C-alpha positions in Angstrom: 0.0 0.0 0.0 2.9 2.3 0.8 4.4 1.7 -2.7 1.1 2.6 -4.4 0.9 5.8 -2.3 4.5 6.7 -3.3 3.6 6.0 -7.0 0.6 8.4 -6.7 2.7 11.0 -5.0 5.4 10.7 -7.8 2.7 11.3 -10.4 1.4 14.3 -8.5 5.0 15.6 -8.1 5.6 15.4 -11.8 2.3 17.2 -12.4 3.3 19.9 -9.9 0.3 19.4 -7.6 2.0 18.1 -4.4 1.9 19.9 -1.1 5.1 20.5 0.9 4.3 17.7 3.3 3.9 15.2 0.4 7.2 16.4 -1.0 8.9 15.8 2.3 7.4 12.3 2.3 8.8 11.7 -1.2 12.2 13.1 -0.2 12.4 10.8 2.9 11.4 7.8 0.8 13.9 8.3 -2.0 16.9 9.3 0.2 16.2 6.5 2.7 17.9 3.9 0.5 15.0 1.4 0.5 13.5 2.3 -3.0 11.6 0.0 -5.3 13.4 -0.9 -8.5 11.0 0.7 -11.0 11.3 4.0 -9.0 15.1 4.1 -8.9 15.4 6.8 -11.5 13.8 9.3 -9.2 16.4 8.6 -6.5 19.0 10.7 -8.5 16.6 13.6 -8.6 15.9 13.8 -4.9 19.6 13.1 -4.0 20.6 16.0 -6.2 18.1 18.3 -4.4 19.6 17.3 -1.0 23.1 18.0 -2.2 22.2 21.2 -4.0 20.5 22.5 -0.8 23.8 22.3 1.0 25.9 24.0 -1.7 26.9 27.6 -1.1 28.5 30.1 -3.4 31.4 31.8 -1.5 33.0 33.9 -4.2 32.4 37.7 -4.2 30.8 39.0 -7.2 32.0 42.3 -8.5 29.4 44.2 -10.3 30.2 47.1 -12.6 28.4 50.2 -11.9 25.3 50.3 -14.0 25.3 53.1 -16.5 21.9 54.4 -17.0 20.9 54.6 -20.6 18.0 56.8 -19.6 20.4 59.6 -18.8 22.1 59.2 -22.2 18.7 59.1 -23.8 17.7 62.3 -22.0 20.8 64.1 -23.3 20.2 62.8 -26.8 16.6 63.9 -26.8 17.6 67.3 -25.4 20.4 67.7 -28.1 17.9 66.7 -30.8 15.4 69.2 -29.6 18.0 72.0 -29.6 19.2 71.0 -33.1 15.6 71.0 -34.3 14.9 74.5 -32.9 18.2 75.9 -34.4 17.4 74.4 -37.8 13.9 75.8 -37.7 15.2 79.3 -36.7 17.8 79.4 -39.5 15.4 77.8 -42.0 12.9 80.5 -41.3 15.5 83.2 -41.8 16.5 81.7 -45.1 12.8 81.3 -46.2 12.2 85.0 -45.3 15.2 86.1 -47.4 14.0 84.0 -50.3 10.5 85.5 -50.1 12.0 89.0 -50.0 14.1 88.2 -53.1 11.0 86.9 -54.9 9.0 90.0 -53.9 11.9 92.3 -55.0 12.2 90.5 -58.3 8.4 90.8 -58.9 8.6 94.6 -58.1 11.6 95.0 -60.3 9.8 93.4 -63.2 6.7 95.7 -62.7 8.9 98.8 -62.4 10.8 97.7 -65.6 7.6 97.4 -67.5 6.4 100.8 -66.2 9.7 102.5 -67.2 9.6 100.8 -70.6 6.1 102.1 -71.1 7.1 105.6 -69.9 10.2 105.5 -72.2 8.1 104.6 -75.2 5.7 107.4 -74.5 8.5 109.9 -73.9 10.0 109.0 -77.3 6.6 109.6 -78.9 6.4 113.0 -77.1 10.0 113.9 -78.1 9.2 113.1 -81.7 6.1 115.2 -81.6 8.1 118.1 -80.1 10.8 117.6 -82.7 8.1 118.0 -85.4 6.9 121.2 -83.7 10.4 122.6 -83.5 10.9 121.8 -87.2 7.6 123.5 -88.0 8.5 126.5 -85.8 12.0 126.8 -87.4 10.4 126.7 -90.9 7.9 129.4 -90.0 10.7 131.6 -88.5 12.7 131.2 -91.7 9.7 132.2 -93.8 8.9 135.2 -91.6 12.4 136.6 -91.5 
């Protein structure tokens, strides 16, 4: 009956449903030395747990100071923000200069057209005055 109980406890242990008291019973059975032949394979498992429980790690572990990436990320994001603001500032200035040049060029074209129109009208007026002077000179010659 005890062997059937141990087999049921082993099945429960492998399923992970045993209580602490049942695990102590299994540990005592498998480390006691009087183990059934078909359950011998579990003896190594429980003997290992008994040996591993007594092991201790005695070396000191030197840990390197942890560098926070958050701080580096903070500096990186701050630098990126400053670079973005500076580029927007200088980009805006260049855009304003470009717009002023376009406006000046548009005004220059309009003034050039206006002066060309004025020049052509002045030439017509000059020709008309030249004709009047020619007429006046001719009349003066006749009258003298």
